[in-house]
Structures are given as C-alpha cells and as structure tokens.
C-alpha positions as CSV (number, residue, x, y, z in Angstrom):
1,M,52.1,147.1,36.4
2,P,48.7,147.1,38.3
3,I,46.4,150.3,38.3
4,K,46.3,151.7,41.7
5,R,42.4,152.2,42.2
6,T,41.5,155.4,44.2
7,D,38.0,155.8,45.4
8,H,36.0,157.1,42.9
9,M,33.2,158.9,45.3
10,K,36.3,160.7,47.2
11,Y,37.1,164.5,45.8
12,L,41.0,165.0,45.6
13,P,42.6,167.9,47.6
14,Q,42.6,170.1,44.7
15,M,38.7,169.6,43.7
16,E,36.1,172.0,45.1
17,V,33.3,170.7,46.7
18,L,29.6,172.0,46.6
19,E,27.4,172.0,49.4
20,S,24.6,170.4,47.6
21,T,22.2,167.3,47.8
22,M,21.8,167.3,43.8
23,L,23.6,164.1,43.1
24,D,21.8,162.3,45.7
25,D,18.2,163.5,44.6
26,V,19.4,162.6,40.7
27,L,20.6,158.8,41.8
28,S,17.4,158.6,43.6
29,Y,15.6,158.8,40.5
30,H,18.1,156.9,38.3
31,S,17.5,153.8,40.9
32,A,13.9,154.3,41.2
33,F,13.3,153.7,37.5
34,N,11.8,150.4,36.9
35,D,10.4,150.2,33.2
36,A,8.2,147.2,34.2
37,D,6.3,150.0,36.4
38,F,4.8,151.8,33.8
39,T,2.0,151.1,31.5
40,E,0.0,152.5,28.3
41,K,-2.4,154.4,31.1
42,D,0.8,156.2,32.2
43,V,1.8,157.2,28.9
44,R,-1.3,158.7,27.7
45,A,-1.4,160.6,31.0
46,A,1.7,162.0,30.4
47,L,1.1,163.0,26.7
48,Q,-2.3,165.0,27.8
49,K,-0.3,167.2,29.9
50,T,1.5,170.5,29.1
51,H,3.7,170.8,32.1
52,L,5.2,167.2,32.7
53,Q,6.6,165.7,35.9
54,P,9.7,163.4,36.6
55,R,7.1,160.3,36.5
56,D,5.7,161.4,33.3
57,F,9.2,161.9,32.0
58,M,10.0,158.2,32.8
59,A,6.5,157.1,31.7
60,L,8.0,158.5,28.4
61,L,11.3,157.0,28.4
62,S,9.5,153.3,29.2
63,T,9.1,150.5,26.7
64,A,5.1,151.4,27.0
65,A,5.6,154.5,25.3
66,L,7.3,153.0,22.3
67,P,4.0,152.5,20.3
68,F,3.1,156.3,20.9
69,L,6.4,157.4,19.5
70,E,4.5,158.9,16.6
71,E,2.3,161.1,18.8
72,M,5.3,162.0,21.0
73,A,7.2,163.1,17.9
74,Q,4.5,165.3,16.7
75,K,3.4,166.7,20.3
76,A,7.7,167.2,20.4
77,H,7.5,169.1,17.1
78,A,4.9,171.6,18.3
79,V,6.4,172.1,21.3
80,T,9.8,172.9,19.5
81,R,8.0,175.4,16.7
82,R,6.2,177.0,19.7
83,H,9.6,177.8,21.5
84,F,12.1,178.1,19.1
85,G,10.3,178.7,16.0
86,N,12.0,177.5,12.4
87,S,15.4,178.5,14.0
88,I,18.3,175.6,13.5
89,S,22.2,176.7,14.9
90,I,24.7,175.4,13.2
91,F,28.6,175.1,14.6
92,T,31.6,173.2,14.5
93,P,33.7,171.8,17.1
94,I,37.4,172.8,17.4
95,Y,39.7,169.7,18.7
96,F,42.9,171.3,19.7
97,A,44.7,169.1,22.1
98,N,44.2,165.2,22.7
99,Y,46.5,164.8,25.4
100,C,44.9,162.9,28.2
101,E,45.9,161.5,31.7
102,N,42.8,159.4,32.1
103,L,42.0,155.8,31.5
104,C,38.5,155.4,30.0
105,I,38.1,152.0,28.2
106,Y,35.5,153.7,25.7
107,C,37.4,156.7,24.5
108,G,40.1,156.8,21.7
109,F,42.2,159.9,24.1
110,N,42.7,157.6,26.8
111,S,46.4,157.9,28.1
112,H,46.8,154.1,27.2
113,N,45.9,154.3,23.6
114,K,48.8,154.4,21.2
115,I,47.7,157.5,19.1
116,K,49.2,160.3,17.7
117,R,49.2,163.2,20.3
118,A,49.0,167.1,19.4
119,R,48.6,170.4,20.8
120,L,47.9,173.4,18.3
121,S,50.2,176.4,18.9
122,D,48.8,179.7,18.6
123,E,49.7,179.9,15.0
124,E,47.8,177.1,14.2
125,L,44.9,178.0,16.4
126,H,44.8,181.3,14.4
127,R,44.9,179.3,11.1
128,E,42.3,176.8,12.2
129,C,40.0,179.3,13.2
130,Q,40.5,181.5,10.2
131,N,40.0,178.6,7.7
132,I,36.2,177.7,10.0
133,A,35.6,181.5,9.7
134,N,36.0,181.3,6.2
135,E,33.6,178.5,5.7
136,G,30.7,180.9,7.4
137,F,30.7,179.3,10.9
138,E,30.2,181.9,13.7
139,E,30.0,179.6,16.5
140,V,32.4,177.0,17.8
141,L,32.5,174.2,20.2
142,M,36.3,174.1,21.7
143,L,37.4,170.6,22.9
144,T,40.7,169.1,24.4
145,G,41.4,165.7,25.9
146,E,41.7,165.7,29.7
147,S,45.1,167.0,30.9
148,P,45.2,169.5,33.1
149,H,49.5,169.6,32.9
150,L,49.8,169.3,29.2
151,S,46.4,171.3,28.5
152,D,46.1,173.7,31.5
153,V,43.5,176.4,31.9
154,K,45.9,178.9,31.0
155,Y,46.4,177.4,27.3
156,I,42.8,176.7,27.3
157,G,42.1,180.6,28.4
158,N,44.6,181.5,25.6
159,A,43.1,179.4,22.9
160,V,39.5,180.8,23.7
161,K,40.9,184.4,23.6
162,I,42.4,183.6,20.1
163,A,38.9,181.7,19.1
164,R,36.9,185.0,19.9
165,Q,38.8,186.9,17.5
166,Y,37.1,184.8,14.7
167,F,33.6,183.7,16.3
168,R,30.7,185.4,17.9
169,Q,29.9,182.1,20.0
170,V,32.6,180.0,22.0
171,G,31.6,177.0,23.8
172,L,33.9,174.7,26.0
173,E,34.1,170.9,26.2
174,I,37.2,170.1,28.6
175,Y,37.8,168.4,31.7
176,P,35.8,169.6,34.8
177,V,37.8,172.6,36.8
178,N,36.5,174.8,39.9
179,T,34.6,177.7,40.2
180,N,37.5,180.1,39.8
181,D,38.5,178.7,37.0
182,Y,35.2,178.5,34.8
183,K,35.3,182.6,36.1
184,Y,38.7,182.8,34.5
185,L,37.6,181.1,31.3
186,H,34.4,183.1,31.2
187,E,36.3,186.0,31.2
188,C,38.6,184.7,28.4
189,G,35.5,184.8,26.4
190,V,33.4,180.9,26.6
191,D,30.0,181.6,26.9
192,Y,28.8,178.1,27.7
193,V,30.5,174.7,28.9
194,T,29.1,171.1,27.9
195,V,30.3,168.2,30.2
196,F,29.3,164.8,29.2
197,Q,28.7,162.4,32.9
198,E,28.6,159.4,30.5
199,T,26.8,157.2,32.9
200,Y,24.8,158.1,36.0
201,N,25.6,154.4,37.4
202,S,28.2,155.2,39.8
203,D,29.1,151.7,40.2
204,K,29.7,151.5,36.4
205,Y,31.1,154.7,35.9
206,E,34.1,153.0,38.0
207,T,34.2,150.4,36.1
208,L,34.8,152.5,32.9
209,H,37.0,155.1,34.4
210,L,39.9,153.0,35.6
211,A,42.6,156.3,36.4
212,G,43.0,160.1,36.2
213,N,40.8,162.5,37.6
214,K,37.9,161.7,35.5
215,R,37.8,158.7,37.8
216,I,36.2,161.0,40.7
217,F,32.1,160.6,40.1
218,P,30.5,163.6,42.2
219,Y,33.2,166.2,40.4
220,R,32.2,165.7,37.3
221,F,28.8,166.0,38.4
222,Y,28.6,169.0,39.8
223,A,30.6,170.7,36.8
224,Q,27.6,172.3,35.2
225,E,26.7,173.9,38.4
226,R,30.3,175.2,39.0
227,A,30.5,176.6,35.8
228,I,27.3,178.7,36.6
229,L,28.6,179.9,39.4
230,G,31.8,180.7,37.6
231,G,29.5,183.2,35.1
232,M,28.6,180.6,32.0
233,R,25.7,181.9,30.6
234,G,24.5,178.4,29.6
235,V,25.3,174.7,30.3
236,G,25.1,171.4,28.5
237,F,24.3,167.8,29.9
238,A,24.7,164.1,28.3
239,A,25.5,160.6,28.9
240,L,27.0,158.4,26.3
241,L,24.3,156.2,25.5
242,G,25.6,152.5,25.4
243,L,27.8,152.3,28.3
244,D,25.0,151.6,30.8
245,D,20.9,151.0,30.8
246,Y,20.5,154.1,28.0
247,Q,16.4,154.7,29.7
248,K,18.2,155.2,33.1
249,D,21.0,157.2,31.8
250,A,18.4,159.3,29.9
251,L,16.4,159.9,32.9
252,A,19.4,160.8,35.0
253,T,20.6,163.6,32.2
254,G,16.9,165.0,32.0
255,I,16.7,165.2,35.6
256,H,19.9,166.5,36.4
257,A,19.3,169.6,33.9
258,W,15.6,170.2,35.3
259,L,17.2,170.5,38.9
260,M,19.6,172.8,37.5
261,Q,17.3,174.6,35.6
262,K,14.9,175.0,38.7
263,K,17.8,176.3,40.8
264,Y,19.4,178.2,38.4
265,P,16.2,179.5,35.9
266,Y,18.3,182.1,34.3
267,A,20.8,179.4,32.6
268,E,20.5,178.4,29.5
269,I,20.3,174.5,29.5
270,S,20.9,172.2,26.5
271,L,20.7,168.4,26.1
272,S,23.0,165.9,23.5
273,C,22.2,162.7,23.0
274,P,25.5,161.0,21.8
275,R,25.6,157.2,21.2
276,L,29.0,155.3,21.2
277,R,31.0,155.5,18.3
278,P,33.7,153.2,17.2
279,I,37.5,154.7,18.8
280,I,41.1,154.1,17.0
281,N,42.4,150.5,18.4
282,N,39.1,149.2,19.1
283,D,36.2,149.1,16.4
284,K,34.1,146.8,18.5
285,I,32.9,150.0,20.5
286,N,29.2,150.4,19.6
287,P,26.0,151.7,21.2
288,K,24.4,148.7,22.9
289,D,20.7,148.5,22.7
290,V,20.2,152.0,21.6
291,D,18.9,152.1,18.1
292,E,17.7,155.0,16.2
293,R,13.7,154.4,17.3
294,K,14.8,154.3,20.9
295,L,16.9,157.4,20.5
296,T,14.4,159.4,19.1
297,Q,12.0,158.4,22.2
298,I,14.5,159.7,24.0
299,L,14.8,163.2,22.4
300,C,10.9,163.6,22.3
301,A,10.8,162.8,25.8
302,Y,13.6,165.3,26.3
303,R,11.8,168.0,24.3
304,L,8.5,167.4,26.5
305,F,9.9,167.2,30.2
306,L,12.1,170.4,29.3
307,P,10.2,172.3,26.4
308,F,13.0,175.7,26.6
309,A,15.9,173.1,26.1
310,S,18.4,173.3,23.3
311,I,18.6,169.6,21.6
312,V,22.0,168.8,20.3
313,V,22.3,166.5,17.6
314,S,25.8,165.8,16.6
315,S,27.9,163.9,13.6
316,R,28.0,160.9,15.5
317,E,24.5,160.3,13.9
318,N,24.0,159.8,9.9
319,A,22.9,162.5,7.8
320,H,19.8,160.6,6.9
321,Y,18.8,160.8,10.8
322,R,19.9,164.0,11.3
323,N,18.1,165.4,8.5
324,N,14.8,163.9,9.7
325,I,15.2,164.4,13.5
326,V,15.5,168.2,12.6
327,K,12.2,168.3,11.7
328,I,10.9,167.0,14.7
329,M,13.0,168.4,18.0
330,A,16.6,169.4,17.6
331,T,17.8,172.9,17.6
332,K,21.5,172.5,17.0
333,L,23.5,170.8,14.3
334,S,27.0,170.4,14.0
335,A,28.8,170.7,10.6
336,G,32.3,170.4,8.6
337,V,33.3,168.4,11.8
338,C,37.0,167.0,12.2
339,V,37.5,165.2,15.2
340,G,41.3,164.8,14.9
341,I,43.6,167.8,16.3
342,G,44.0,170.4,13.6
343,G,41.4,169.1,11.1
344,H,41.0,172.4,9.4
345,L,44.8,173.4,9.0
346,E,44.8,172.2,5.7
347,K,42.5,171.9,2.7
348,N,42.7,168.2,2.6
349,H,41.7,167.8,6.5
350,K,45.0,166.1,7.5
351,E,44.8,166.0,11.3
352,V,48.1,166.5,13.2
353,G,46.8,165.0,16.1
354,D,44.7,161.5,15.8
355,E,40.8,161.7,16.3
356,Q,38.5,160.6,19.3
357,F,36.0,158.6,17.8
358,E,34.4,158.1,14.0
359,I,31.8,160.6,12.9
360,S,28.9,159.4,10.4
361,D,27.9,162.4,8.8
362,N,30.8,164.7,7.5
363,R,28.8,167.2,5.3
364,S,30.3,170.7,5.2
365,F,28.9,173.9,6.4
366,E,27.4,174.8,3.1
367,E,25.8,171.5,2.7
368,I,24.3,171.4,6.2
369,Y,23.3,175.2,5.8
370,T,21.3,174.2,2.1
371,T,20.0,171.3,3.7
372,I,18.4,173.1,7.0
373,K,16.7,175.4,4.0
374,K,15.5,172.9,2.1
375,L,13.8,171.6,4.8
376,G,12.0,174.7,5.1
377,L,13.9,175.8,8.5
378,Q,16.1,178.4,9.4
379,P,19.8,178.2,9.7
380,V,21.3,180.2,12.4
381,T,25.2,180.8,12.6
382,S,25.0,182.8,15.8
383,E,22.1,184.0,18.1
384,Y,24.0,186.4,19.9
385,I,25.2,189.6,18.8
386,Y,27.7,191.5,21.4
387,V,27.7,195.3,21.1
C-alpha cells in the first residue's frame, strides 16, 4: 500500500507556529554556499580574526581550508582553553523507549523496521537510573523514539522526574513538542533539549522522512526556540553528517546556533557533530564523504565561529579519535553508552529493546574518566549544583 505523502513544509493542525524569519535566514546561507568561491586568502583572513562573521565561517568550512587544518586546530585549542579551561564534561544517554511513528529511511527506530520494541516501566527506570548513578554519572541525556502516542509527554515527564532523583542534570532528546509541553517538561526537571535537524536541505529532507510528524521540516527547525520559550536553560543543534552535502549542513547548523545565540543570549548553546552509523537491518548506512579529517575541520570551524558553545563528541566516533579531539576543542563526551532500551538494567547490558544504531566507543565511565585525567584534562560529572 503506497504511503500518502503530506506537504513536508506545511504544519499539522496540532503544531505551534512561531512568527520568525530564522528558517528563511538559515536556508539562504545554506543555498548561498559555494565551495569554489573561497580561496587561501579568505581562509587566512578568517584565521586572523577574533570574532568571525558568517562568511569567515564559510571559508573555514571550505575545501580551501583543509591545508590549514593544523593552524585551525591550534587556534581552536587556544579558544577552548580560554573559555572552558581544562574541564571535560561526562554524561551518558538513557534510551527508555524505542516506539516510533516516523518513517525515516536511515534510522534503526523507524516504524517500518522490524525490531524489538520496548518502553521502560517506572520500576525499570528506577533500576536503570540507580545502576547508572552507581557508575559515577551525575548527568544523563534521556532519549526516546518519536511516538507521541506510546511515549507521550506525560510519560516522558514522569521518566524525567524519576531521573532527577538520581542525577544533577537531565537533558532530553525526544520528538519536537509545543512550547507549553517544553514548559511542562522543564518543570519536571529537564535542563536542556537537543534536536538533530538531520539535514537542512529541505528537498533532501523530504526524501528521507517519508511519514510521521518528523516529516514536517519547519516544525523541527523551530524546536530549540520553543524549548527556550518553555524555560529550558540550554539547547543543542546538529545535522547528521552524511545525509547530504556535509559542508552546507555544517554551515546551516552553525548559523542556526549563531542566530539563536544572538536572539537569546542567555541560553546555553551546544553543538554535536554526529556521522551516520550502521543500523539494524541496514549495515550499508555509513557516512558519505565525511572522513575524520573533514570532521575535525568542521569541529574546529564550529569552535572558532561559536567560541562559547559546548561541543559534544559522541560514542559514534572511535576511542582514538575522541582521545585526540578532546585535547583540541571538544568539551563533552559520552561514556558507558548503551543505545538499546534498558541497557543498564543488568550488568551484562542485555537490552529489552533493540538499539538505534551501532556505536564505536564502548568505554565505561571509569575508563573515560581515567583517560581524560591522563590527557592532563579535568573530568567533570556535573556543572550545576542546585540548592
């Protein structure tokens, strides 16, 4: 039976609409980028500046900047230490439901993929949180598949309330919701919200997201702004590199974060740089044209363009790469990661629900903590103390 295609740029009736031109602004930068426009002279000029403008950011993302990667890394390192010192935050994700109503062709949770589905009960959430806390974690990022029916906002809010009994900081990565829902989740204990736009190419986005609420491109784009309006302290941005032109997607991610920082200067901004990973029933999904050298270039450009933003490098990347990148500009690492549902319920990490994708770095909290110290950096388990 053919899937009925809805207009991916048209809001559904239940979706809140914000009066803003930010989407148009970001897409204009996305479409205007032409790699061939930038030369060695543009890159050198950008590297001489303390405060970069969008065109400088473009130059650092261009192919012309690759020969300057060492210089970019040295400057990114200096900027990072100036604003963040030697502190490296450690967190772990909690995947507590993998039901999903979307059909995204690159995701292991998509509704047409035949996987084992699960949703943690209150008792399981307590056990999961207790076991994670026992390892030494004080910050978690809670994630679900995108199913407003089987993992509704009340269920998610209740899960957050349970997590707050064990952790100082709780982040959330779920389906986008309206401002009043973000307000409720913040009242439940959520500190920050992360949303991956996946790709900022709206035409390509349409071909990747065939059904479900996630198909609506502008509603996803404005999720971070609704989260801030709902009271969240921080918001995270990312494109899934490998889905489309990586330079344009990295550019749009940075511009999106930059515009939000200008509009809401009190908000904490973070950037992730995930690359595609193989998924269950489709091991051919891998990053296209984004090798580690290019990934490092993107991360350096992010740091120089957004010097105050936190940069997260997840366990999608291997241990060797993360050990090196944390010495340059990354400020946050995940550890002890299980991307299946209930991966911390038992000591053998046997999940009750299947994973979203494969990870590359499965080191424990203790291993990551020890490595960070050996690198001459300071591992931090929580940046906030509530009194």
